[in-house]
VEXFI-476777 format. One record per residue: residue in one letter; x negated, y, z negated of N, C-alpha, C in turn. Coordinates in steps of 0.1 Angstrom, whole numbers, padded with zeros to 4 digits, always signed. Last residue first. Example, Ala and Ser with C-alpha at 12.3 -4.5 7.8 and 13.67 -1.06 7.14 Angstrom:
2
s-0128-0022-0071-0137-0011-0071-0129+0000-0079;a-0132-0057-0078-0123-0045-0078-0132-0033-0078;
# end
This chain:
448
r-0219+0334-0061-0216+0340-0049-0204+0359-0055;r-0223+0315-0088-0234+0330-0082-0228+0339-0069;v-0196+0304-0081-0199+0313-0089-0211+0327-0087;e-0207+0286-0061-0194+0288-0055-0191+0308-0069;r-0227+0272-0074-0233+0279-0060-0215+0289-0061;r-0217+0259-0096-0222+0273-0102-0227+0274-0092;l-0199+0243-0081-0193+0251-0090-0204+0259-0094;r-0219+0226-0069-0215+0235-0061-0208+0247-0067;r-0232+0216-0093-0241+0216-0081-0234+0233-0075;v-0211+0202-0096-0213+0209-0109-0223+0220-0100;n-0211+0180-0078-0204+0188-0078-0195+0200-0083;f-0236+0166-0076-0227+0176-0065-0218+0183-0068;w-0231+0154-0099-0245+0167-0102-0238+0171-0091;m-0208+0138-0098-0210+0148-0105-0222+0160-0110;v-0222+0123-0083-0213+0130-0076-0202+0135-0085;p-0241+0109-0093-0252+0116-0087-0231+0125-0079;i-0227+0101-0120-0236+0108-0120-0242+0116-0106;v-0212+0075-0106-0201+0086-0112-0209+0099-0111;l-0232+0053-0107-0225+0051-0091-0216+0071-0091;l-0235+0056-0132-0245+0055-0127-0243+0062-0112;l-0215+0043-0146-0216+0057-0151-0231+0061-0141;l-0216+0017-0131-0198+0029-0129-0206+0044-0132;f-0231+0004-0146-0234+0008-0131-0232+0021-0125;v-0224+0004-0171-0239+0015-0169-0234+0022-0158;s-0205-0016-0168-0203-0001-0170-0213+0011-0166;i-0219-0039-0162-0210-0028-0148-0212-0018-0156;a-0234-0035-0185-0236-0039-0173-0229-0032-0163;s-0212-0048-0200-0222-0037-0208-0225-0032-0187;a-0205-0070-0188-0192-0061-0185-0198-0046-0190;i-0220-0082-0197-0216-0086-0179-0212-0075-0177;g-0219-0086-0226-0234-0081-0217-0232-0074-0195;p-0198-0095-0228-0198-0081-0233-0212-0078-0224;q-0179-0117-0219-0190-0115-0216-0195-0107-0221;d-0149-0127-0221-0155-0125-0229-0171-0130-0227;e-0124-0133-0203-0144-0139-0199-0148-0139-0208;s-0112-0103-0207-0109-0124-0206-0115-0132-0204;f-0132-0091-0220-0117-0095-0229-0111-0106-0222;g-0152-0085-0200-0153-0081-0209-0140-0087-0225;k-0142-0092-0178-0156-0093-0181-0155-0094-0198;r-0116-0073-0171-0119-0085-0179-0131-0096-0179;y-0133-0044-0170-0119-0050-0183-0117-0068-0186;l-0147-0047-0151-0152-0047-0164-0145-0050-0177;e-0126-0055-0133-0136-0062-0135-0141-0062-0147;l-0116-0025-0134-0106-0040-0134-0119-0049-0141;a-0141-0012-0129-0135-0008-0139-0130-0024-0137;l-0144-0020-0102-0155-0025-0110-0148-0023-0118;v-0117-0042-0083-0121-0029-0086-0128-0029-0095;n-0096-0066-0067-0101-0062-0079-0113-0052-0074;a-0080-0075-0043-0076-0065-0049-0089-0055-0060;d-0091-0105-0051-0092-0096-0039-0084-0083-0042;d-0074-0113-0080-0096-0113-0071-0091-0104-0060;q-0049-0104-0078-0057-0096-0084-0072-0099-0078;a-0033-0120-0063-0042-0116-0054-0046-0103-0058;s-0021-0137-0090-0028-0143-0071-0033-0134-0056;g-0010-0110-0100-0018-0122-0102-0024-0132-0095;p-0001-0084-0081+0002-0098-0092-0010-0109-0089;a-0013-0052-0086-0017-0066-0077-0012-0076-0089;i+0000-0029-0103+0004-0036-0089+0003-0049-0083;i-0019-0035-0123-0005-0037-0125+0003-0040-0107;f-0042-0033-0117-0036-0043-0129-0026-0043-0129;v-0046-0006-0099-0043-0024-0096-0039-0034-0104;l-0036+0013-0117-0024+0010-0106-0031-0001-0097;d-0056+0010-0135-0045+0011-0141-0038+0008-0128;f-0084+0023-0124-0076+0010-0130-0057+0004-0128;i-0107+0039-0107-0088+0036-0103-0099+0023-0114;k-0133+0054-0117-0123+0046-0127-0118+0032-0121;l-0136+0062-0088-0147+0052-0087-0143+0045-0104;v-0118+0087-0086-0113+0067-0078-0127+0062-0080;n-0131+0105-0096-0113+0097-0103-0110+0082-0097;i-0146+0109-0078-0155+0107-0089-0137+0096-0097;m-0126+0114-0054-0143+0104-0057-0146+0098-0068;l-0114+0139-0065-0111+0127-0062-0122+0111-0059;t-0140+0156-0065-0132+0152-0070-0125+0141-0078;v-0149+0156-0038-0153+0146-0051-0148+0150-0061;t-0126+0163-0023-0132+0148-0025-0138+0147-0032;v-0120+0194-0041-0115+0185-0043-0117+0165-0034;v-0147+0206-0028-0147+0205-0042-0132+0197-0045;a-0143+0208-0004-0151+0195-0005-0152+0193-0026;l-0126+0222+0003-0122+0206+0008-0132+0198+0001;v-0131+0241-0008-0127+0234-0019-0120+0219-0015;p-0156+0252+0013-0159+0244-0004-0147+0240-0009;a-0141+0247+0030-0149+0244+0035-0151+0234+0020;l-0121+0264+0039-0121+0261+0038-0129+0251+0026;l-0134+0280+0067-0133+0285+0055-0128+0280+0041;p-0131+0262+0078-0148+0260+0074-0147+0271+0070;v-0102+0257+0083-0112+0246+0079-0122+0256+0072;t-0099+0283+0100-0090+0279+0086-0099+0265+0080;v-0115+0281+0126-0118+0294+0114-0108+0286+0097;r-0114+0263+0135-0122+0270+0136-0126+0277+0128;r-0087+0245+0131-0102+0240+0133-0111+0245+0133;f-0068+0266+0132-0070+0266+0124-0082+0252+0122;v-0072+0279+0155-0077+0285+0144-0077+0283+0134;q-0066+0263+0169-0080+0264+0174-0080+0272+0159;w-0037+0262+0170-0048+0245+0166-0061+0247+0165;e-0033+0286+0180-0029+0283+0160-0039+0266+0160;t-0050+0293+0198-0038+0291+0193-0044+0290+0183;a-0067+0328+0211-0071+0315+0206-0053+0308+0196;g-0067+0347+0213-0062+0344+0223-0063+0327+0218;d-0079+0375+0195-0088+0370+0205-0082+0357+0215;v-0051+0369+0179-0052+0386+0189-0068+0382+0200;r-0066+0354+0170-0050+0351+0173-0053+0360+0183;a-0089+0359+0155-0087+0357+0163-0079+0345+0170;a-0071+0381+0140-0083+0377+0146-0084+0373+0158;e-0057+0365+0121-0055+0371+0131-0059+0378+0139;l-0084+0349+0109-0073+0346+0106-0063+0356+0120;l-0090+0378+0092-0102+0369+0106-0089+0362+0111;e-0071+0386+0079-0075+0395+0091-0084+0390+0101;r-0065+0372+0055-0054+0374+0068-0064+0381+0080;p-0093+0352+0036-0087+0370+0040-0078+0368+0054;v-0078+0332+0017-0086+0340+0032-0078+0344+0037;g-0065+0327-0005-0076+0339-0011-0080+0342+0007;a-0047+0303-0005-0038+0318-0009-0054+0330-0007;l-0063+0287+0000-0060+0293+0013-0055+0303+0007;g-0071+0274-0026-0079+0282-0013-0075+0291-0010;a-0045+0272-0030-0048+0285-0037-0063+0285-0030;a-0041+0246-0011-0035+0264-0012-0039+0270-0017;i-0055+0230-0027-0064+0238-0011-0051+0251-0013;l-0045+0222-0050-0061+0236-0051-0060+0240-0039;v-0027+0213-0036-0021+0229-0051-0033+0237-0048;m-0036+0194-0025-0023+0202-0021-0022+0215-0022;a-0044+0172-0043-0055+0179-0037-0045+0192-0028;f-0020+0164-0060-0033+0178-0068-0042+0183-0059;g-0003+0157-0041-0001+0170-0041-0008+0173-0055;a-0021+0131-0035-0023+0140-0023-0013+0156-0031;w-0016+0115-0061-0027+0120-0057-0026+0135-0046;m+0001+0095-0050+0007+0102-0064-0011+0114-0063;w-0002+0090-0025+0012+0092-0028+0011+0101-0049;i-0022+0075-0034-0023+0087-0024-0008+0090-0022;y-0018+0055-0047-0020+0063-0055-0021+0079-0042;a-0005+0043-0028+0002+0044-0039-0005+0051-0044;g-0024+0034-0013-0010+0039-0006-0012+0047-0017;i-0038+0021-0020-0043+0029-0019-0033+0043-0018;i-0024-0008-0026-0025+0006-0040-0034+0018-0038;a-0021-0008+0000-0009-0013-0001-0015-0004-0022;p-0050-0018+0008-0044-0005+0011-0029-0001+0007;t-0048-0042-0008-0061-0031-0011-0051-0017-0007;v-0033-0058+0004-0033-0058-0014-0034-0045-0017;l-0031-0072+0027-0029-0061+0025-0027-0055+0005;s-0052-0097+0021-0049-0085+0033-0045-0076+0031;p-0028-0114+0001-0051-0109-0001-0054-0095+0013;g+0001-0094-0007-0008-0110-0003-0020-0106-0001;l+0016-0074-0009+0005-0076-0016+0004-0088-0025;w+0032-0073+0016+0021-0067+0012+0017-0063+0001;d+0038-0089+0037+0034-0096+0024+0025-0081+0021;l+0062-0077+0058+0053-0079+0053+0047-0086+0036;g+0096-0094+0067+0086-0075+0063+0074-0083+0063;n+0108-0111+0069+0111-0111+0063+0099-0105+0055;y+0133-0124+0096+0116-0117+0099+0119-0111+0077;p+0146-0157+0098+0149-0143+0096+0134-0140+0095;e+0137-0179+0116+0137-0179+0105+0143-0161+0107;k+0153-0195+0149+0142-0187+0143+0140-0177+0123;f+0173-0210+0165+0169-0208+0149+0157-0208+0142;n+0167-0198+0181+0188-0196+0184+0185-0203+0165;s+0143-0202+0194+0146-0197+0194+0162-0188+0183;a+0147-0236+0200+0140-0230+0188+0144-0216+0185;p+0175-0238+0220+0160-0233+0219+0162-0231+0208;l+0197-0268+0226+0190-0255+0224+0177-0252+0213;r+0193-0281+0258+0190-0280+0254+0188-0265+0242;l+0209-0307+0278+0212-0297+0272+0202-0301+0264;q+0195-0320+0307+0197-0328+0294+0196-0315+0283;a+0207-0325+0338+0201-0321+0332+0205-0324+0317;g+0226-0335+0358+0222-0340+0352+0211-0342+0341;d+0233-0306+0366+0241-0312+0371+0228-0326+0366;a+0228-0283+0368+0225-0282+0352+0228-0296+0355;s+0240-0267+0389+0224-0269+0395+0225-0277+0380;a+0268-0261+0387+0261-0274+0393+0250-0276+0391;p+0261-0238+0353+0262-0238+0370+0262-0251+0376;l+0282-0238+0319+0265-0241+0331+0273-0242+0347;t+0297-0220+0299+0297-0223+0314+0279-0228+0318;f+0308-0221+0265+0296-0221+0271+0300-0226+0288;t+0320-0218+0228+0326-0220+0248+0314-0218+0257;g+0324-0208+0208+0319-0210+0207+0318-0220+0218;d+0336-0183+0208+0342-0190+0202+0337-0207+0200;d+0321-0161+0220+0329-0158+0204+0333-0174+0201;a+0303-0182+0236+0313-0167+0235+0311-0171+0221;a+0269-0188+0240+0279-0196+0239+0291-0181+0231;t+0248-0182+0277+0250-0179+0261+0266-0182+0254;a+0228-0205+0294+0239-0200+0291+0239-0194+0272;s+0217-0215+0320+0215-0211+0305+0228-0206+0303;a+0193-0239+0343+0204-0232+0337+0202-0225+0324;v+0166-0251+0340+0169-0252+0358+0186-0242+0358;v+0132-0253+0322+0152-0246+0323+0152-0243+0336;r+0113-0288+0324+0121-0274+0334+0134-0266+0330;g+0117-0312+0320+0109-0303+0313+0105-0290+0319;d+0135-0331+0336+0119-0331+0341+0108-0318+0334;k+0154-0300+0331+0150-0308+0337+0138-0309+0344;v+0177-0289+0307+0166-0290+0309+0160-0300+0322;a+0201-0257+0300+0199-0270+0309+0181-0275+0312;e+0206-0245+0272+0199-0245+0285+0195-0256+0290;v+0215-0216+0254+0221-0232+0265+0211-0236+0271;k+0223-0199+0224+0220-0196+0232+0219-0215+0243;m+0250-0187+0207+0241-0195+0205+0235-0197+0222;g+0268-0166+0204+0256-0162+0206+0246-0176+0213;a+0294-0183+0184+0289-0167+0185+0275-0169+0191;y+0298-0211+0175+0287-0202+0171+0283-0195+0184;g+0330-0214+0156+0320-0212+0170+0310-0202+0173;l+0342-0227+0127+0338-0219+0135+0329-0222+0150;e+0373-0246+0120+0357-0247+0118+0358-0234+0131;s+0400-0252+0124+0394-0245+0110+0375-0239+0109;s+0404-0268+0140+0413-0250+0141+0405-0246+0128;d+0382-0289+0153+0390-0287+0144+0392-0274+0140;v+0357-0307+0177+0361-0291+0177+0375-0292+0164;r+0344-0333+0164+0356-0328+0172+0361-0312+0169;n+0323-0345+0148+0325-0341+0160+0330-0339+0166;l+0346-0358+0127+0332-0354+0123+0334-0356+0141;t+0376-0337+0116+0369-0347+0122+0357-0346+0124;g+0396-0329+0091+0386-0326+0100+0385-0336+0110;v+0398-0326+0052+0402-0326+0068+0393-0322+0080;g+0390-0311+0025+0384-0325+0032+0389-0329+0045;k+0378-0281+0022+0387-0284+0033+0380-0297+0030;g+0356-0264+0012+0363-0263+0008+0375-0273+0011;r+0340-0257+0049+0342-0254+0033+0354-0257+0019;t+0336-0270+0069+0343-0262+0065+0345-0258+0055;f+0317-0284+0105+0323-0282+0090+0330-0269+0079;d+0300-0274+0128+0310-0289+0124+0314-0292+0106;q+0302-0249+0145+0302-0258+0125+0312-0268+0125;w+0296-0257+0176+0305-0250+0164+0296-0255+0154;t+0298-0248+0211+0289-0255+0197+0297-0252+0188;t+0307-0267+0236+0308-0263+0232+0300-0264+0221;g+0312-0267+0275+0317-0272+0267+0311-0262+0252;t+0311-0277+0313+0315-0265+0302+0312-0273+0289;i+0297-0276+0345+0290-0284+0332+0298-0276+0317;k+0309-0275+0375+0306-0274+0363+0302-0282+0349;d+0328-0293+0391+0312-0287+0395+0309-0278+0386;p+0357-0287+0372+0354-0284+0391+0338-0281+0389;e+0361-0286+0345+0362-0275+0357+0349-0280+0364;p+0372-0287+0313+0363-0291+0320+0368-0282+0335;k+0377-0261+0280+0384-0279+0293+0373-0283+0303;a+0362-0266+0254+0361-0264+0260+0371-0270+0273;a+0376-0261+0215+0371-0272+0226+0375-0267+0239;v+0371-0232+0202+0381-0241+0207+0372-0249+0218;a+0367-0220+0171+0356-0229+0175+0375-0229+0188;p+0370-0192+0161+0376-0206+0155+0375-0209+0161;k+0348-0167+0164+0360-0167+0167+0365-0183+0161;a+0322-0142+0155+0327-0160+0153+0338-0161+0148;g+0314-0116+0144+0315-0115+0155+0322-0131+0160;d+0297-0118+0132+0311-0112+0125+0317-0116+0138;p+0280-0157+0119+0280-0136+0126+0291-0135+0128;m+0283-0169+0086+0281-0168+0099+0279-0152+0111;l+0273-0170+0058+0262-0162+0066+0270-0166+0084;d+0297-0175+0052+0297-0163+0046+0285-0157+0059;p+0295-0206+0057+0306-0200+0064+0307-0182+0063;a+0256-0218+0064+0271-0209+0052+0277-0204+0062;v+0250-0247+0083+0250-0228+0077+0261-0222+0067;g+0250-0271+0089+0240-0264+0073+0243-0246+0075;v+0256-0285+0117+0262-0277+0102+0246-0271+0097;l+0272-0288+0152+0257-0283+0140+0266-0274+0127;p+0278-0301+0185+0281-0298+0168+0270-0300+0159;l+0285-0299+0216+0274-0297+0210+0269-0290+0186;s+0300-0316+0236+0303-0311+0224+0283-0316+0218;v+0306-0311+0272+0305-0316+0264+0302-0305+0245;t+0329-0321+0303+0330-0313+0287+0314-0317+0273;e+0317-0322+0336+0320-0326+0321+0321-0320+0311;g+0310-0314+0360+0329-0318+0357+0328-0325+0341;a+0281-0325+0358+0291-0317+0362+0306-0324+0367;r+0267-0345+0334+0273-0344+0342+0278-0335+0344;v+0236-0345+0310+0256-0349+0311+0258-0347+0329;p+0216-0375+0300+0217-0361+0309+0235-0357+0309;s+0210-0376+0256+0216-0384+0270+0218-0370+0282;k+0210-0363+0242+0202-0378+0234+0200-0378+0252;t+0201-0322+0242+0209-0343+0243+0204-0354+0239;i+0183-0312+0216+0186-0320+0226+0190-0330+0225;f+0162-0285+0198+0170-0300+0193+0179-0301+0216;a+0137-0269+0183+0150-0273+0192+0158-0287+0191;g+0111-0274+0167+0125-0264+0167+0135-0263+0167;g+0090-0280+0177+0093-0272+0180+0100-0265+0174;g+0112-0312+0189+0100-0309+0182+0102-0293+0188;a+0138-0317+0193+0132-0318+0203+0112-0315+0201;p+0163-0340+0174+0150-0330+0176+0147-0331+0186;e+0193-0343+0190+0187-0348+0185+0172-0340+0182;l+0232-0352+0194+0224-0337+0193+0207-0345+0188;p+0257-0355+0190+0249-0365+0208+0236-0356+0203;s+0252-0374+0151+0252-0363+0165+0249-0366+0179;e+0258-0390+0134+0258-0392+0144+0265-0384+0156;r+0263-0357+0114+0254-0377+0112+0262-0379+0124;g+0241-0328+0126+0249-0336+0113+0245-0350+0119;p+0218-0308+0136+0224-0315+0137+0232-0323+0124;h+0219-0271+0120+0210-0287+0125+0218-0298+0128;a+0212-0244+0109+0214-0249+0111+0208-0260+0125;k+0194-0222+0095+0193-0232+0089+0200-0246+0101;p+0194-0199+0109+0182-0208+0108+0183-0217+0099;f+0212-0181+0129+0212-0199+0128+0204-0203+0118;a+0208-0155+0140+0220-0158+0126+0219-0176+0127;s+0183-0146+0145+0188-0152+0147+0195-0158+0136;a+0169-0108+0146+0169-0120+0141+0179-0130+0144;q+0159-0088+0175+0168-0094+0160+0172-0109+0157;a+0140-0064+0175+0138-0080+0178+0152-0088+0165;f+0143-0038+0172+0138-0047+0181+0137-0055+0182;t+0159-0034+0147+0159-0030+0159+0159-0032+0168;d+0143-0053+0139+0153-0061+0131+0162-0050+0146;h+0122-0040+0126+0115-0052+0137+0130-0053+0138;v+0136-0019+0111+0129-0008+0123+0130-0029+0130;g+0146-0032+0090+0152-0026+0095+0147-0019+0107;v+0118-0040+0081+0122-0050+0085+0137-0048+0092;w+0106-0017+0072+0099-0029+0074+0108-0032+0085;v+0127-0013+0045+0121-0004+0057+0114-0012+0074;a+0120-0032+0030+0137-0028+0037+0134-0024+0046;n+0097-0035+0026+0100-0039+0035+0111-0039+0041;a+0099-0013+0010+0084-0013+0015+0093-0020+0030;v+0117-0010-0011+0120+0001-0002+0110-0006+0008;g+0125-0049-0022+0116-0037-0020+0117-0028-0008;k+0148-0058-0021+0145-0052-0031+0131-0042-0033;d+0156-0068+0004+0164-0065-0004+0165-0058-0021;p+0135-0080+0011+0140-0071+0013+0150-0067+0004;d+0110-0094-0017+0123-0097-0006+0128-0082+0002;q+0086-0089-0020+0088-0091-0010+0097-0096-0003;d+0076-0049-0030+0085-0062-0032+0088-0070-0022;y+0074-0030-0032+0066-0041-0027+0062-0050-0024;v+0086-0012-0051+0087-0009-0041+0081-0014-0028;l+0082-0023-0078+0093-0028-0072+0092-0026-0057;r+0049-0012-0080+0050-0034-0079+0070-0039-0073;f+0058+0010-0076+0057+0004-0063+0053-0009-0065;i+0069+0014-0108+0074+0024-0092+0070+0014-0078;i+0046-0001-0119+0056-0002-0120+0066+0001-0114;g+0027+0025-0111+0022+0011-0108+0038+0002-0109;a+0043+0041-0125+0032+0046-0112+0033+0031-0100;a+0037+0041-0151+0051+0047-0144+0044+0037-0125;l+0011+0038-0143+0015+0032-0156+0030+0029-0149;m-0001+0066-0147-0007+0051-0138+0009+0044-0145;s+0031+0091-0151+0017+0083-0152+0007+0068-0141;i+0037+0117-0138+0042+0100-0133+0025+0099-0141;a+0033+0144-0123+0039+0138-0137+0042+0125-0137;m+0022+0138-0093+0017+0143-0106+0022+0140-0123;p+0046+0136-0093+0040+0125-0084+0028+0126-0097;m+0049+0164-0078+0062+0158-0099+0056+0143-0092;f+0035+0179-0057+0031+0173-0064+0040+0167-0079;v+0057+0172-0032+0049+0167-0028+0040+0172-0045;v+0078+0192-0049+0084+0178-0048+0070+0165-0051;l+0069+0216-0044+0067+0209-0064+0070+0192-0060;k+0069+0220-0018+0051+0216-0031+0055+0205-0037;f+0090+0225-0015+0083+0211-0005+0067+0209-0019;a+0093+0251-0028+0102+0237-0031+0093+0227-0024;t+0076+0263-0017+0074+0263-0027+0078+0251-0035;g+0086+0259+0015+0075+0257+0011+0073+0253+0001;w+0110+0272+0025+0115+0266+0014+0098+0257+0008;r+0100+0293+0043+0108+0298+0031+0108+0287+0024;v+0064+0289+0052+0084+0290+0057+0093+0291+0043;r+0042+0289+0059+0050+0307+0060+0062+0298+0060;e+0029+0267+0039+0025+0284+0044+0032+0295+0043;t+0032+0243+0052+0044+0247+0041+0042+0262+0038;l+0007+0238+0062+0022+0238+0072+0038+0245+0063;v-0008+0238+0045-0011+0254+0061-0001+0248+0064;a-0006+0222+0023-0010+0230+0026+0000+0241+0035;f-0006+0197+0039+0009+0202+0035+0006+0218+0030;i-0029+0194+0049-0012+0199+0059-0006+0201+0054;l-0045+0192+0027-0042+0203+0036-0033+0207+0051;g-0030+0173+0015-0030+0180+0014-0031+0194+0016;l-0042+0150+0040-0032+0153+0035-0022+0165+0033;a-0071+0152+0031-0065+0156+0047-0049+0156+0047;t-0071+0139+0008-0074+0153+0007-0067+0158+0022;a-0062+0115+0008-0055+0122+0005-0059+0135+0009;v-0077+0103+0026-0067+0107+0032-0056+0114+0029;t-0103+0104+0016-0103+0113+0022-0089+0116+0024;p-0100+0095-0013-0097+0105-0016-0096+0116+0000;a-0097+0063+0000-0085+0072-0003-0088+0086-0010;f-0120+0058+0021-0103+0059+0022-0098+0067+0014;v-0137+0057+0001-0138+0064+0015-0127+0061+0017;v-0136+0050-0019-0145+0058-0025-0138+0064-0010;w-0116+0020-0014-0118+0030-0024-0126+0052-0021;i-0143+0010-0004-0135+0012+0004-0118+0021-0001;i-0164+0007-0028-0169+0012-0013-0152+0019-0004;n-0143-0011-0047-0149+0003-0043-0148+0011-0033;n-0145-0037-0027-0129-0025-0026-0133-0010-0030;k-0167-0045-0033-0166-0040-0021-0151-0035-0018;l-0172-0048-0057-0179-0032-0061-0175-0035-0036;a-0154-0064-0058-0146-0054-0073-0154-0047-0061;t-0170-0088-0051-0151-0079-0042-0143-0073-0047;r-0188-0088-0065-0190-0082-0054-0177-0078-0048;i-0175-0094-0092-0181-0089-0087-0183-0077-0077;g-0168-0120-0076-0163-0112-0084-0161-0101-0084;e-0195-0137-0075-0183-0133-0061-0172-0123-0063;d-0221-0125-0086-0212-0128-0092-0207-0129-0081;t-0245-0106-0078-0246-0128-0073-0231-0130-0075;f-0244-0089-0088-0249-0088-0071-0244-0102-0064;l-0242-0085-0112-0238-0073-0101-0241-0079-0094;a-0262-0102-0124-0255-0104-0117-0241-0096-0111;k-0284-0082-0128-0284-0095-0113-0269-0103-0115;y-0279-0076-0153-0280-0065-0138-0279-0077-0132;n-0280-0094-0170-0269-0092-0167-0270-0082-0152;d-0305-0098-0166-0306-0105-0162-0287-0106-0156;i-0328-0085-0176-0317-0081-0165-0311-0087-0161;g-0329-0091-0205-0339-0085-0199-0331-0078-0188;a-0313-0105-0234-0315-0110-0216-0318-0106-0207;f-0324-0112-0263-0329-0104-0252-0325-0113-0234;g-0296-0126-0283-0308-0126-0280-0305-0119-0266;d-0273-0116-0299-0285-0118-0307-0300-0126-0296;g-0248-0119-0274-0257-0106-0283-0271-0101-0293;s-0238-0134-0271-0241-0137-0277-0239-0118-0289;q-0243-0130-0245-0231-0133-0246-0234-0136-0255;d-0277-0113-0241-0266-0117-0239-0252-0124-0245;y-0284-0073-0235-0277-0086-0246-0271-0100-0236;f-0291-0056-0218-0300-0067-0216-0295-0071-0225;s-0263-0040-0224-0262-0043-0211-0277-0056-0212;r-0266-0028-0258-0256-0042-0249-0258-0050-0237;v-0276+0000-0242-0284-0016-0251-0283-0025-0252;v-0256+0008-0229-0277+0003-0219-0279-0007-0230;s-0240+0010-0246-0231+0003-0235-0247-0002-0234;y-0247+0022-0269-0247+0016-0268-0245+0008-0263;g-0250+0055-0254-0262+0047-0259-0259+0029-0257;i-0220+0052-0245-0230+0053-0233-0247+0046-0240;p-0207+0056-0275-0206+0048-0261-0221+0045-0253;y-0223+0077-0283-0226+0063-0286-0223+0058-0282;v-0211+0104-0269-0230+0094-0262-0233+0087-0272;v-0190+0096-0268-0195+0100-0255-0211+0095-0256;l-0179+0100-0293-0168+0094-0282-0179+0090-0267;a-0200+0111-0311-0195+0095-0314-0180+0095-0304;g-0202+0132-0294-0213+0123-0304-0211+0106-0302;l-0180+0148-0298-0187+0146-0287-0199+0133-0284;l-0180+0146-0323-0163+0137-0320-0172+0136-0302;v-0201+0163-0334-0197+0153-0336-0187+0142-0333;l-0195+0183-0316-0205+0181-0314-0207+0168-0319;a-0171+0198-0328-0167+0190-0310-0183+0185-0311;p-0178+0205-0354-0169+0190-0352-0169+0187-0335;l-0202+0227-0344-0206+0207-0345-0193+0201-0351;l-0189+0248-0340-0201+0240-0326-0199+0224-0331;f-0192+0262-0361-0177+0261-0360-0183+0250-0343;l-0216+0259-0368-0211+0254-0377-0195+0252-0365;a-0229+0274-0348-0230+0263-0350-0227+0261-0360;a-0222+0301-0351-0222+0299-0337-0218+0284-0340;v-0229+0311-0377-0215+0305-0379-0211+0304-0365;t-0254+0308-0369-0253+0298-0378-0241+0294-0379;r-0255+0325-0355-0255+0316-0347-0254+0304-0353;r-0231+0357-0357-0244+0349-0359-0241+0329-0353;t-0222+0370-0315-0220+0359-0335-0239+0356-0337;g-0230+0379-0302-0227+0384-0309-0228+0381-0322;t-0233+0367-0274-0223+0373-0279-0220+0380-0295;v-0260+0354-0284-0254+0363-0266-0245+0374-0271;s-0264+0355-0316-0261+0347-0304-0257+0357-0291;k-0285+0360-0339-0272+0365-0333-0269+0356-0320;r-0303+0373-0365-0299+0362-0357-0291+0354-0352;s-0315+0404-0364-0300+0401-0370-0301+0386-0363;k-0350+0413-0370-0342+0413-0360-0328+0400-0368;p-0363+0436-0398-0359+0426-0394-0347+0423-0389;a-0377+0466-0387-0368+0464-0398-0365+0445-0385;a-0411+0474-0382-0401+0471-0373-0391+0460-0383;p-0428+0499-0397-0430+0484-0393-0408+0479-0390;p-0439+0525-0370-0436+0516-0384-0430+0509-0382;k-0471+0523-0355-0461+0527-0355-0452+0519-0368;v-0500+0547-0345-0491+0542-0361-0477+0542-0357;g-0518+0567-0337-0506+0557-0327-0506+0546-0340;g-0522+0591-0347-0531+0572-0350-0531+0564-0342;a-0505+0604-0340-0521+0609-0337-0530+0598-0339;a-0480+0599-0343-0488+0601-0322-0496+0610-0322;t-0486+0595-0370-0476+0582-0360-0485+0589-0340;a-0484+0623-0375-0495+0609-0381-0495+0593-0368;s-0460+0636-0373-0476+0640-0363-0488+0626-0365;t-0444+0619-0392-0441+0618-0373-0457+0622-0361;m-0452+0624-0412-0452+0609-0407-0452+0611-0393;
# end
């Protein structure tokens, strides 16, 4: 048989090949195992995408063909245009800042002994759901400094450099010698003369809100060639005694109240009331009217309106960065662990500073990791919904609107499923290029 084959070149018939996959598993068996996953993928991904594409070409009822009218609404509807603008802000700033913070945290904690503990603390927000994070930051951004941490810190810093007035509600009472002077100030109805004592009574400040250094008011004594007076709280809570516009022993002086002497619209002298409310002006104030400037009655600084129209989007982006900076840090730290130490040490030996090593060696070597982290966060940001829906109050939700939230509002609140489907298709088209870039980069890294 061997000789015949060799002589005539006739080969024996080949045995039938077994239809197996690359891993050696029969393709039929592999297909059966993949079938449940394929069914779920088709039911949960392929079918919704296909249905959304078809539905985006129909009107509100779903019976009439609308053509591209729903897609035209993406660029003409004011709410969708605001959402698109905010999405651009999100895509530009949120991934960039989160990645930058992750890089800084990963590099700075690489050499410290407590670096692992720090990374754990920074990464912990990732364990919190978007819902819980939204509720937390809704409280953090509360306007009331007694409730909102952000405004408590902001007001504390502000009041360190610009102390608020202790008398924001003070005003003249009945038959007072003072009258409004415009702009929140009060002025005496008639000029004063040297050697006189002047009474400047006010009401409207609750006793428990009076300055801590306030003492019982004292009637000022006249002094020659000077003008003396008292400014005080002409009211005692729970007391049925006391004379109107006269200092009583149970009433408190307005400690720190500023008093100005004004002639022809010009301030010629000024004084600050003592703890008992008394003050003294020089002889130059003779013939002037006494004015309590508006600065005495300035409302206390109440912080920023974090959830107002102008700051709501940056505030929500801050909450997102708080959650995702830890994710970026962990991935970048993993990439940093693979950087050859010889290159870093060689740069230091050549005289490079730590900043130069970081900028010219570390960052270029981490560029692939930084790109993957940034692109991953961009994909995540395009779908942002939870934080905006929870943190933004109803009055500012239009200003904080994003595409995913607008999709929800059009589909459920406004009953416009055609436009909602068009928004979903538009979002998909936005995500696909970013996903393609990410997958391509990952494949390139695998080939290396």
